N, C-alpha and C positions, 0 to 999 in steps of 0.2 A: 391719725385724727386726734385732736386735742381733747382733754377731759373737760367736759362742759360744766359751767357754773349752773347751779340749780335755779329754776324759776320758782321763787317762793312767794307766798301771798301773806306775809306777816305785816299788818298795818300798825304803825306807831300811833300813839295818842298825840293829837295835835291841839294846840290852843291858839285862839285868835287874840292879837294884841294890837293896840293902836300906838303908833310911834310918830310923833311930830305931826299929828293930824292925818296921817295917811294910813291906810289899811296895811297890815303886815301879818304874816303868819310865822310863829316861832315854834319850832319843834321842841317838845319836852324830851328829856333824856330817854333814850330807847333802852330796851333790855339788852344785855350783853350779847354779842354775836356768838353764833355757834362755832363748832370746831373748824368749819371751812371759812369763817370770817364773813359769810355772806347771808346771814340771817337778817335780811333787810326788809323794810317796807317796800312793797311793789305796787304800782310801777315806780321805778326810781325817778326821782326829780333831779335833773342834771342842770346845774346853773350855767347856762350858755354864755361863755365869756364873762361869768359872774352874773350879777343881777343887772344885766346891761339894759333893761328897760328903765332903770332908775339912776344909773351911774355910767360914765363913759366906760366902754368895754375894756376888758383886759387891764384893769387897774386893781390894786389891792383893795381900794374902796368898794369896787364892784364885787370882788370875790368875798370880802368880809360880809357885805350886805346879803349876798346869796346864802352864805352859811347861817347868818342870823335869821333869815326868813325860812330856813328849813331844808335847804338843798342837801341832798345826799352826797353829791359830788360837785366840784367846781372844775370848769373846763378852761385850761390855758392852751391856746393855739401856739405852737412853738416855731419860732424862726431863730436866726443866729446872727451874732455880731461878727465883725471882722476878726476879732481875737478869740472866736470860738466859744462864746457864751450863749446858752439858750435863753431866750427872752420871750415874753408873751405879747404877741401882736397877731392880728387876724391875717395879715399879709406881710411879706418883706417890704413892700412899699408903704411908707409911713407918713406920706404927705397929708392924708386925710384923717389920721388919728393922733398926730402930735402937732406941735407948733413949729416944726422944722422949717416950713415955708417962710416963717417970719424971722428966721435967724440968719442974718447976713453972713455970719462966719461960715455957714454951711451952704451958701448959695451955689458954689461951684460943684457941690456933690450931686446936684440935680442931673439926672441922666435918663436915657431911654434904654430899656432892656426887654428882651423877649421872656416873658413870664409864662411858662407852659404854652409857648407858641403865640402869645398875645403881646404885641408891642405895648409896653407900659412905661409911662414917664413919671418920674418923681424921685424920691429919696429912698434908698434901700438899706435895710439894717446891716447887710454884709459890708457896707462901705463905712460903717461907724464902729469904733471901739466901744466897749461897754461904758467906759468913762465918758466918752462923747455922748452916747445915747442917754446917759443918766442926766445930762444937762437939759434935755428936752422935757416938755410937759405934755401930758395926754390931753386930748380933747374929744368931744362927742363926734362920732363918725357920721351920724345922720341927723344933724341939727334941725333940718326941715321937718322931721317927724317927731323929734324928741327935744324940743326947745328947752324944756325944764332941765334936762341933763346938762345944758351948756353952762349952768351956774357952777358946775364942777370943773369947767375947763381951766387948765393951768395949775390945778391943785395936786395932781398925781404924776408920778414918774412911771416910766416903763419898767415893769418888774421882771426879774429873772425867774427862771423855773425854781431855783432854790428858794427864793423869797416866797413864791406861791406855796411850796411845800411847808416852809416855816410857818406861814400864815395858817395853813390848814391844820397844823399841829396845835398852834396856839388857840385857834377857835375850837378845836376838838376838846382841849382841856377846859376851856371856859364854858362851853355849852354842854359838856358831859355826854357827848356822842361823837362818833368818829366822822369827820368830814373827809371824803375821799377826793382824789384828783383824777382827772380824765383828760390827759394831754393828747393833742393832735399834732402829728408831724406834718407841717405845711410844706407843700412843694418839694418833696424829698429829692426828686430827680434834679430839679433846678439847683438846689444847694449842693448836691453831690458832685455835679459837673464843675462847681467852683472850688472843689476841694474842701467843702465845709459840710460834710455829711452830718445830718442831725442824729442819726441813730446811735453811733458810738457814745456821743455825749449824753443822750437820754439814758442809755443802759448804765453808763457810769454813774449818773446822778441817782438813779433808782437804787443801784447797788450801794452807793455811799450812804444813802439814807435808810438802808435796810428795807426797801420797798419792793425788791425783786423776789417776791415769794408768793405762793399760791393764795394765801389768805390776806394779802395786802389789799387795802381798799383803793385799788388802782385799775383803771382801764387805759389802754393805749389804742388810738384810732388813726386811720389814714384813708385818704381817697385813692392812694396808689396800692398796688398789690405786691410788687416785688419786695418792698421794704417790710411789709408785714410778714411775708414769708421768711425773710431774713431774721426779723425780730422774734419769730416763733422759735428759732433755735437758741435765742439768748434770754428771753423773758419768760418768767413763770406766771405773770399776771395775764388776765384775759385781754385779747385783742379784738378790735371791732373794725370790720370792713365798711367804710363809708361808701355810699352810692348816691347817684343823682338821677333825676328824671330825664336828663339829657346827657349826651357826650359819653366819654370813655375815660378810664384812668390814664393819666398822662404818660405813665411808664409804658402802657400798651401802645399809645400813639407814638411814643419815641422809638419803640422797637419794631413798629410795624405790625403789632398784634391787632387783628381786626375786631376783636371782641369789644363790646360796649358795656356800660352799666346795665342796660336792659338785659344783656346776656347773663350778667352776674346774678340777677335776681330771679332767673328761671329756676325750677326745681334742680336741674343738673348743675347750674351755676352755684346755687346755695350749697349743694353737697360738696362741691369743690372748695368753697370758702371754708366749710367746716373742717377741712384738712389742715388749715393753718390758723384759723381764727375762731372766736367763741360767739360772735354775734355780728349783726349788720346794723348800720346806722343809715337808713334810707331817708331820702327827702320825703316829707310827710305825704305829698301827693302820690307817692308810690304805694302808700298804705291805703289812703282813701282819695281817689282822684276827684277832680272838679269837672263839671260839664262845660259846655261852650259859653255859658253865662257866668261861669265862675262859682257855681253853687257846689256844695259838698254832695257827693253821690254815695255810692256803696263801696265797701272795702274790696280790694283785690285779694287774690290768694296769698299774697306775700307773707303775711304773718303765719298763716297755717303752714305754708311750705318751709319757711325758716324754722319753725318749731319742729317740723318733721325731720329736718336736718340736724336738730339739736342746737340751734342758734338762738340767741337773744335777739330782740328787735327794739332798737332805740331810735325812733325817728326824730327829725329836726325840721324846722325850728318853730316853736309855738310862741306867738307874740300877740299882745292884746290890741294893738292898733288896727283900725279898720283896713289900713293899707295892706296888712298881711293876712287878713281873714278871708274865708270864703264869702262870696257876695251875699248869700242868704243869712250870714251871721254878723253882718255889719250893722252898726247902729244908725248910721247916717252916711252922707256923701263926704263927710270930713275925714280925710285919711289919717289924721292924728288922733281922732276920738277913739275911745275904747269900744269894741264890739263884744260879742258873746264868746270869749275865749273858753269859758266853762263848757259850752256846748260842743265846741270843736274837740276839746280834750275828752269829754265824755264819749264822743263817737269813737275816738281812737282807743280809749280804755275798753270799750265794748268790742273793738276789733282784736284785742288781746295783746297789745304792746307791753313790753317789759320795762320800759323806761322812756323818758322823753326829754329833749333839750328845750329849755324855755328861757326867754329873756325876763319873764315875770315869775320869779320863784314863788312869791307869796300866793299867786293865783294857782300855780301848779300844785302846791302843797294843799291848799284849800280844796281844790278839785279832787285830789286823790283821797282826801279824808272823807 
């Protein structure tokens, strides 16, 4: 069983600031970390793909804004290029997050592949070299909900993991507090079968940057199990087992293992996770479900059971738009308008979570304070 990271309740001082007419939260320099490097404010604010409520996701602009707003960690989802470089994209298919569809020189790269058993048509990072990928420009993934973000379309490139690490260090120096990274290995079985395993590159990158140590401000997460078990033998940083309210880890599906995510979050499943990981990252409805009308109800035993197994709990994803909120916390029928994210976060804080992924870092930091 892994040595668990302590669940601490040290709250940093926070200040509110106005930037460009919009509300933002800026964290003041925190006290130095203790000997284990984890004397942090809790619950942790995890910048989901950066501050993706305000900038196109997985761009250096989004990560930088999340850091400035007070995120404790920034989260790059990791996929890989044809020449074996880890880059930050939500999925290997990049038709919805870059301008590749408008680039005639890459029209022939469009293809249909089976992505974890789902036929998916588009352009895939593993069919591009890093140099080719760098000619593309990022764009907002959900413009129908985040029209304001589209003003940033075309301004940012696809960043490498190394560029995200470099940014986190630059922001740490500038802000006077350490900005951690929280990478996710995306579709590891899919990439491994193409001879482009993510894990050796991730381990090598962390080693090269001096981040494979117990007190590094790094978490590594995955929706699959077998790669986390393998990483447990190679990494000293904490590992997080992601779960979903539906389905099963694809490596289980691929090998005929009948277990599902629901099995993983039982008390027995959580004890098994504790043998190779340090926490779970559940879908937020696994912590507090919704009723048939979509209203927030009461917490499940998940947090209690995870803590009993010695595991952290970092649910995802908290977003301000009505479209993503429980029915009883929406402000109107307009899916793009902001609802009461503060109330949703408060309910999850009361349930005892240790951290949370949010697209709206400023609201997350303000709610925590």
